[in-house]
C-alpha angles and dihedrals in degrees: 000000000000092000090053090051091051091048090049091050090050090052092047111106105185125055088239092058089047091052090047090052091051091048091051090046089055095048096043 
């Protein structure tokens, strides 16, 4: 699950998407 979050953050382009990925990683 953590690896997927990291991969998603790496794929995130905008800072907003990166924050959203971090938020989801914290809730999941």
